[in-house]
N, C-alpha and C positions, 0 to 999 in steps of 0.2 A: 594637547588636549586629548583625553581618552574618550573614544566614541562608545556610547552605551550599546551594549549587546542587545540585539533584537531577534525575534523569531517570526517567521511568516507562517501563517496557518491558513489552510484551504479546505473547502468542502463544496459539494454541489447541492443546492437547495432542492429537496424532493418536490416542492410545490411549483416553483417557477422554472426549475432546471437551469438556473444560472450559477456560474461559479462564484463563490465568495472567497476572496483572498485578502487577508489583512496582515498588517505588520504591527506587532506589539513588542514593547520593551520587556525584557525579562524582569525588570524591577516591578513594573505594573502587574505582570502576570503573577509574580510571587507574592505581591502585597495582598491581593484579594482575588476571589473567583472572577474570571473574565467571561463576559457574555458577548458572543460574536454573532449578531443577528444578520440575516439576509435582508437586503433593502426592501424586499417585498413584505417583510414583517411576519411571515408565516413559519419561519424556522430559525433556529440559532444553535451554535456550538458553544459549549461551556468548557472552560479550562480551569482546573483547580489544583494548586500545589498541595500535596500531602506529605507526611514524613517520608523522605527518601523516594517519593514517587510523584508523578503528575497524572491526574485522571482527567479524561476528556469524555464528554457526552456529545455524540454526533448524530444528527438526523441522517438516515440512510435513504438515498434515492432508489436503491435497488430492491430492498425488502420492505421498505415503508416503516421500519421500526427505528428506534433510537438505540445506538450502540454505546455502551460504556466501556472504554478501553483505557489502558494505562501503560506507562513505561517508566523506567528509572529516571530520576531527576537529572542524572549525569547525561543520559542519552538525549533527553529533551533539550538540554542546554548545548550539548557538544556536536551531535550528529548533523551532517549536512542535510540529510533528509530522512524522515521517518514516515512510513506508510502504515496505516491501519486499515484492515479490510473487513468486508462483510462475509461472515462464514457461509451464509446461504448462497451467495452468488459467486464468491471468490474474487470479486472486484473491490478495489480500494474505496474507502468511504471518506478518508481525510488524510491530509499531509501536514507535517510540521518540519521546519528546517530553514535553510538559507533560501534567499530569494530565487536564484536561478533554478536549482533543483525542484523547488516547490512549484514554480510556474510551469516547468517542463513536464512534471508528473501530472499536473492538473490538465494540461493540454492533451496529454495522452488519454487521460480518463474521459475527457470530453469526446474524443474520437470513439471510445468504447460506448459511451452513451448514445452517440449518433447511430451506431450499429444496432444497439438494443431496440431502437425505435423503428427499425425496418422489419417488415413482416417476415422476410426470409430468415433473419437472424433469430426471431422469436420461435420459429418452427424447427430450428436445427438442434442437434445434440450439443453443439458448442456455439459460443458467441460468433466465432469465425472459424469454420472448418479448416480452411487453408492455413491460417495462422497456427492453429493447434497442431495440425499435421507437421508443419515445418519446425515448430518448437520441439515437439516430441522427437523428431528426426535428429535435431541438433543434440538434444539430451542423450539420445542413444549413441551418437557418434562420440561424444565426450566420455560416456561410460565405457565404450569399447577401447578407449585409450587409457582406461583406469584413471580418469581425471576427476572423478567425483569422490569427495572425502568429507569428513566432519571435523569440526574444530577439536573434538574430543580425541581424534586420532584414528577413529574407525573408518574403514572403507566399505562397510556393509550398510546398505541403504535400500529403501523401497520407495514407492511413489504413489500418489493419489491424483487422478485426473479430475479436475473440476470443470465447471462451465466455461471459465475464461482464464484458468491458470492451472499449473501443475505444482503440487507440493512434494518436495523431496524430504524423506524422513529417515533419520539415522536409526538403524536397527539396535544400536548399542545404548545410546543415551536418550533417544526420542526427540532430539532437536529437529526442527523443521525449517525449511526454506521454501518460500513461495516464488515460483517462476511465472511471471505474467505471460499470458498467451491470448491477447485480445486484439492487438493492432500490429501493423507492419513494423513499427518501432521495436516491438518486443522481439520480433525475428532478428532485427539488426543487432539488438543488444546481446542475445545469446550467441549469435554467429561470431561475435568478437571474443568469446570466451574459449580458452583452451582447457580451463579447469573450473570446477564449481566447488566452493567450500560451504558446507552447511553450517550455519551458526544461528544462535538465537533460539527463542522459544516457539511455542505453537502460534501459528497465524491467528490474529484476532478476528 
């Protein structure tokens, strides 16, 4: 018997601040627009299949607005985890993918939310000064080993520091990669990397 393929979708409700994680079959998602409400009834994510793309409308905890983001249908169906972020804060606003990666990413986002709610974090230049310092230090070490490159073949890049992340930008093709810098797990992740490959489009 062939098991029907499903996707897990997650976001944090900006009203009650609870994580909303649901499982939906690809068949039901493709059949009609899906509405994924928070149990509190004050927010919802919508998912709609369009020609060659999937569009999501997501309520954002960090800026208070609703983001409309999209990705290719192939990526939506195949990727283990997709993250869409708030341009204003640099933090993720929703996830799509397999159960394990989506739950793990949501748990990390919950840690970032906890930090946002502390007075000291609100007054700082970054969500976590120590984490940002460590992540930038690791990026510098990888760069010194000539370990940062782009999928287009270029090794010329620049970067932009955000409140809780660092964007690496290819100087040749403009591709961008967002490196999270919000929690201790983000330090662990980049410490495990000997190289960084920039791929994909501009962070949403």
